[in-house]
N, C-alpha and C positions, 0 to 999 in steps of 0.2 A: 579430544577436540569434541566442542558441543556440538549437537546437530544443527542439521544446515536446512531450516522448511523453504519449501515451495508452495508457492501461494498464489494460486489464482487467483486474476484482479479484474473485478466486474464494473466496468463505467455503464453506472445507470441515467439514461434521461425518461423522466415520463414511468411506464410500464415496459421500457424497453434496455436490454442492451444494448452499448452502442459501442464504436472505438472511431478514436480519431487517430490525426499523425501532430505530434507538437501541440497535442490537447484541441484541434480544432477536424472543421471535416468532417464532421459525426456520423459517422456509417451505422445502419440499424443493422444487428448480428440475428436478434431473437429473445425469446424469452429467455429474463438473468434467472429465474427459477431453474428450469430442465438445465441450463450448462452448470449453475452450480450443486445442483444434483449427480449430473452426469461425472464431474470432477471429484467430487466426494466419493464417489463410488469410485472414480480409478488411482485413490490415495492419498487425497489434496492432503498438505498437516493440517492447514487453513484456508479462511475465505477473504476477502474483502470484498464489499460493496461503498461503490462511492456512487454516491450521489455527486454528479459531474456539472447540474445545475441549480444546487439547492441553491450555494452562497449567493447567487444573483439573484434570483426572486423573494430571498430571503424567507428560506422556509426550508422544513426540513419534511420528506415526504417516504421516505424508507421503512416507517414502521410497520407498515401493511406486511409488503415485500420480507424484512425481516420475519415476522411474525410465522408467514406462509414456507420460508425458507426453517425460520429454526424447528419444524417440526419432523422434516425425516435429514434434517444434515445433525451430525452432529460432532464434529469439530468446531475449535473457535474460529469466530464471523466477527470481521473488526469493518465496523461501518463509519462513514464518513461524508461531510456533504451538510452544511447550515445546522451547523450545530451547534449553538451559541449560548446554551445555560447547560447547569447541571440538572434540570428540570428536564430538558432536551434529553441528556446525558441517562437520567433513569428513563424515559421511555422508550429510549431506546434499547437497554439491557431488558427491561421490563418484555419488553416483545422479540429478545430471546437473542440479542447482540452480545458478544463476549466483553469486545473493546469497541472505543470509538478514535477517530481519525479525527483533529479536528487543526483545523488551517487558517482561515480568514478569519474567525473570531479570536480564536489566540492569538495571531497577529496584533489587531486591534486591540484585545482587553489580555496582555501574557497572564493575568491572575490566574484565569481562567486554568489555566492548567495546573495552579497549586487545587485549584477548589475540586477541579474531576478528581483527582488524584489522594485530596486527603478524602473524598466522601465516599471515592471506589475502588480506590486501591494505585497504585501508580501504574499496575500491568495492565491494567484498564484505559490510562491514559496514553495515546497514539498521539506524537505530535507529526503532523502530515505538512513535508514541507515542499512546496516545488521549486524548483530552483534553475535559474537559467546564467549559462557561459557569460560573464563580462571582461577577465583579463584573468592572466595567468595563474591560477590558483586562486580566482577568485569569481564565485557563483552571487547572484543577485535572490535572494525570497522574491515569490511572484504570490499573488492569488486568485482569487476568483476564476479557476482551471488556468492558471497560465496568462491570465488575460492582466491584470490589477500590478504595476511594479511598487515595490514598498519600500527601499531605499536601505532595505538591513541586509547585512551582510550573511550566507547561509552557517557561515562554520560556528561564528557569535550566536549567529539566532538558537543553532542546532547545541550549543552549550549554555542557553540560556533556560530553551524550552526542557533538561535533562536538568538543571540545577532548581526548576517547577516543579518539577514532580513527575516530570513524564516518563513512562514506562519503555519507551522506546522511539524510532524515529520512521517514518516511512516517507521516503527520499527518491522525490520524483525528479527525470531530469528532462524539463519540458525542451528541451534541444533532441535528444537522446527518444522519448517518445513516439511509441506507434514506426519505427524508421528500420526495427530489424537489424540495425549496423553495429549494436553491443551497447553496451553498459557504460556510461560515462565514470570509467575505473577511476581515473582524477578526483573527480567529486565525491564518490561512494568511499574512496581512501583517506581523502582529505577529512568528514564528516567521522567514518570510524575511529578513528586514531586519536581526533580532537574528543569524543565523547566517549560516558562510563557505562551507555544506554546501546544494546544492540540496536543494529541498520536493518532497515527491510531497504534494497535495490529496486528501484522500478522504473520501467521506461528501456525501449530495447534492444531487449534479448529477442534475437532471432534466430540460433543455436544454442545448442546445450555448452560449445566452448564457451559463450559469450557468459553463462552462468559459472562453468568452474572460473575462466579467470576473473568476473569480478568475488568468488566466493577469495581465490588463493594469492590476489595482487588488489584487488579495491578491501577486501576484509568486511562483506557483507556477512549478517548474519542470516539472511531470509534471502530469498530471491520474491516478486511479485512477477509476475506470467500473466500476460495476455492475446496480442495476438496471435503467437503460436497454438495456442491452445485454441482460441475463438474458431480459427478459421483450418482446424485439421493440421498445420503446418507437421508440429510434431507431438505425437501422446502423451501424454504426462507421464504413461509406462514407462516409453521408452531413457524419456529426460531421466527420470530414476535411476535407469538403469545403466546410461552411458553416464551418469555424475558418477554412481557409486563407482565405476569399472576405472573412470580418472580419480580414484581416492577421497571423494568428499562424502562426509558420514549425511548421506540423504537417508528419507525411509524407506524401505520399499511398502507396497500395501498391503502386504501378506503379516506384515510385523506392527501393522496399524493394530490389531486388539494383545 
């Protein structure tokens, strides 16, 4: 089986790494560059930077942070928040990003997904989907960091994003995010099973069991991890070792080179 990627997710507001619950009630955690460096040294497979207020203010402000981070971190870096055009993507890639995650602008103008994948390759284009449960096996797409309803069905939108050229999906459960109560397994499985591209499960990890469950039962290809790492509840090294013991094909730090 293909390897399962463990991806620390760093939500950024201004100069700070922040963390919330249900994408709200944001608390400052510290300097994102410090945390990014630490996770890289501990063996993270990739990193995700999300500017969580960029869409709200109609701007992208991560270029400088990405540039600083890319100088001493040599794993793939996905950057999202406020990306509205091919030119925005070009600037972030120039700064050192490897992929971009787009939510709000893609919902407003789906052709942007095709434009980005045609210019930079589908591996660069990550469809970021914020999902809220509305009924049995039904979830609605939200934008602006979980604030705005779209009326779009998550499964239909995921399939459309894949058909337009997205290379993977960053799937965030707004309901589970920050709760440490586990992933929305039904959501992740529904999207993974209906889409031909990899799915990164985000929102809800509190234990390594949650990670194992979302991979084995939810068919996630990768897992975004935030709270448990930022607050030192579980070390990345321990996550790797326990997940490997449970049969997941995760990569240990010493296997990275």
